N, C-alpha and C positions, 0 to 999 in steps of 0.2 A: 553934331548932336544937338538936339533942341534944348533950349535953356530950361533948367529945372524950375525957374520962377514961374513959367507959364503953366506948369502942372501942379505946383505946390503953393499953398498960401505963404505969406511972408514968414520969415524966420521968427519975427517978434511975436507971432501968434502962438508959439509953442515954447514959452519960457521954461517949462518944466522938463524939456528935453535937452540933454547935453549935446555938445558938438559931435561927439561920437554917435549918439542916437540919431541926430539929424543927418549925418553922412550915411548911416545905414538906411534911413528912411528914403533918402534920395536914390540910393542904389536899388532898394526894393521896388520903387516906382518905375525906375528905368528898366528893370528886368521883367516885372510882372504887369506892366502897363498901368495906365491911370485908373483902371477899374478897381485895382486893389486898394486905392486910396479913397474910394467913394465915401465910406462911412467912418473913416479914421478920425476926422476932426470931431465927430459927435461922441466919441468914446471918452470915458473918464481918463484922467492923467495917468493913473496907475495901469489901466489896461493898455493905454498907448505905449507906455514904457515896456510893459510885458510883451506886447506884440513885436516891438522892434527888437527886443532882446532875444525872443524866440527865433526870429529870422536871422539875427546875427549868429546865434548858436548853431542853427542849421547850416549856414554858409561855412562856418568854421569846421564843423564835422564833415561836410562834403569835401572840403579842401584836404582835410587830414586823411580821409579815405583815399582820395586820388593819390596823394603823396605816398601813403603806405603801399598802395598797389604798385606804384612806380619803383619804390625801394625794394619790394619783394621781387619784381621782375629783374632789377639790377643785381640782387643777390643771387638769383637763379643763374643769370648769365655768368656771374663771377665764379660760381661753383662749377659750371660747365667748363669755363676756361681753366680753372685750377686742375680739373681732372685731365684735360688735354695737355696741360703744361707738364705733367709728370712724364709724358712720353717723349718730350723734346727737350733739348738743352735750353738753358736760360739765355744763351747768346744767339739762339737761332733766329733768323729773320722772321720766321712764321709766327713766333711769339709776339713780335711787334705788330704784325699784320692782323692779329686777332683783336687788337684794341683799336678804337677809333682814333688813330693817330694822324690821319690826313683828311682834309676836306677838298682835295683837288678834284675828285670826280664831280662833286656838286658844283664847283666853280666852272668846270668845263661844260656841264649841262646848262648852267645859267647863261654862259656865253653863247652856246650853240642855239639855245632857245630865244636869245635876245630878250631876256627878262631883266628889265632895268628898274622897275618900280620896287621900292624898298619892301613894302608889305608883301608884294607878289614873290619876291625872292625868299622872304622868311617862310611864306606858306609852302613854296616849292621845297625848301630845305626840310621843313617839318614832315612833308609827305614822303621824302626820299631818305631820311635818316633811318638807321636800323640799330637794333640791339639796345645797349644801355644808353647810347646817345639819344635815341628816339624817346625812350621812356623818360629820361631826364628832361628833355626839351618840352615834351608834352605836359609834364607835371608843372614846369615853370609857366608855360603859357596858360594852362588851366587855372593855376593859382592866381596869376596876375595877367589878365588879358592885355595884350599889347606890350608884354615885357620885352620882347625882342623887337627893337625899333628898326633894325636893318640887318642885312646879312653879315656885314663886317663886325657888328657888335655880337651877333650870334656866334660867329666863328671864333672871336676872341674868348667868349664865355666857354665854348666847347674846349678850346685848347687849355684854358686855365683849369677846367674841371677834370678832364680826362688824361691830359698829357702829364707825365711825371715831371717833377721839377728838374731832374737831371737827365732828361730824355736825350739831349744833344750829346752828353757824355756817353750814354749807353750806346748810341749809334756809332760814335767815333771809336769807342773801345771795341765794339764788335768788328768794325772795319779793320782796325789795326791788328786784331788777333785772328782774322779770317785766313784759313788754309784750305788748299784743295783736298788734301787727304786722299780718300779712295774714290772721290767723286770724279765725274767727267769734267773736262775743262769748260764745257758750256755751262754746267751747273755752277761751277766756281765763279765764272765771269758774271753770271746772272745775279748771284748773291751780292757780289761787289757792286754791281750797278744799282741794285735795290737799296743798299746801304748808302751809296753815294747820293741817290735821290732823296733819301731821308735826311741827309745833312746839307740840303740846299741852302739853308739859312746861314750855316757856318761851314763852308766847304774846306777840305784839306788842300794843301798845295799839290801841284803835279808831281814834284819830287817825292813827296811822302806816299802818294798813291802808287807811283811806279815802283818804289821800293817795297811796299807791302805786297803788291801783285807779284813781283819777281821772286820775293822770298817765300811766298805762299804756294807757288807752282811746284808740283811734284817733281822730284829728281828724274831727269830723262832728257830726251832730245829737245823737247820744247824749252826746258829751263836752260839748256846749253846754248840754244839759239838766242834766247833773250839776253844772256850775259855776253854773247858775242856781238850782238847788234847794238846793245846799250841804248834803248829807246829813251826819248826825252819826255814824252807825254804818256798819260795813261791810255788814251785811245790808240796811240801807236803801239804800245806794248801789247794791248789786247789783239790788235790786228796781226802783229808778228806771231804771237802765240797761236792764234786760231789757224793761221796759214800753215805754220809748221806742224801743228797737230793734224791738220787735214793731210799733209804730205806723208807724215809718218803712218797714219792709218791706211792711206792708199797703198804705200809701199809694203805694208804687212798683209795686204790682201783683204783688208776689211771692206766689206760691201754693205751699204745701208740696207736696212730692212725694207723689203718691198711687199706690199699687200698682195696676196694671191688672188688671181682672177677667179671670178665666179665659176667659169666653165674651164676645166683643165684641158690641156692639149692632149691629142692621142698618145704622144710619146710619154707624157707623164702617166697616163693610164696604164700603158704597157709596162712601164717601170714599176708602177705600184703593184700590178698583177704578178710580175715576175719576182718581186721581192717578197710578196706575201707568203708563198709556199716555203721559201727558204727560211723565213723567220719562224714559220710554224714548225718546220722540221728541226731547226736549231733548238727551239724550246722543248720539243717532244723527244729529242735524242735519236732521231731516225737518220739513216744513211742517206746522203744526197744522191747516191747512184741507184740503189735498188729500192729505196724508200722503206727499208725494213729496220726494225729496232735491234739494238744489241751490239752494233759495231759502227766504226767510222768508215768513210769512203776509202781511205788508204788501205784498210783491211778488208774491203768488200770482196767476197769470193767471185763476184761477176766481173771483176776487172780483167780484161783480156791480156794485159801485160804482166799479171802477177799469177804465178803458179800456185796451186793449193799446197798447203804445208804437208798434207798426208801423202802427196805424190812426189815429195822431194827426191826420194830415192827410188822412184819407179823404174828408171832406166838401168839400175844396177844389176837386176837379175838377168837381163838380156846380155849384158857384158860378161857375166859369169858363165852363161851357157856357151857363149862364143869361145871363151878361154878353154872350157871343158872339151869342146869339139876339136880345137887345135891340139890339145894334149892327146886325145885319142888317135888323131892322125899321126902324131909323132911316134907312138908305140905300135902302130899297125904293122903287120908283117909285110914285107915287100913281096 
């Protein structure tokens, strides 16, 4: 930046201005160009002080307005998070994911883009932050231009501002109390991996992780296999559990969900067409044989193998007539 002495007269020429007034005057000239200082030396001392104080007051009010807007945005985000937190437990991993607890995505993007300049890294981070972190960082940078000198300093400020003091304890406690419950084994393993990644700064020992994983698995063949094999590392325990879970599901006839093709095969069409009238008949209460309401197929009068009830004794009169004929023959004269 160009030296202020080339744009302003000597400091001794303004003995009536305090050091704070002089600093404000230099800032005003640097922001509004030298044209704003054209007629300033010709003004009386009182007007000079009044103009500098007005600029200082305007700058303070502008900074206060920006900070208030950032705080209001942060409060709105906190209210939204509080409403969503009522629907999940306090120890759920999603509650930690809702807060800006990690800067790993920005670090990966900086490395992939080969951005090594300090100011360029800060600018990239400001452009890619979101939520409360973005509002807070923009307010700091607006209030004090150049406040973030490097990405490492910015990351440290973000962690100290948004991460709880006992965040390591929270992640460790969530990991130790994690259970499978009614979830699938894949979801249980995924939650443990997320909590393990959050504890990268202070990881637990392999024995502790294996114990937590084996105790948290639901009672069944997978748990039995884990206690039979006695894995030594967390990854080995996960591998054994996933393999056993796959074998159990395959033996039980579980088939993975397959998306249906856009054009069904002819067999599928015929099955659908044959099943449609049966479903309609079942709902309407019609007979599957004659398609008439009021009876089931087992009682259908059109069944060839079932005689009607009103003709049950139809053969009896013929038998009686035969007996009568034989009796007449017995008493006939010879």
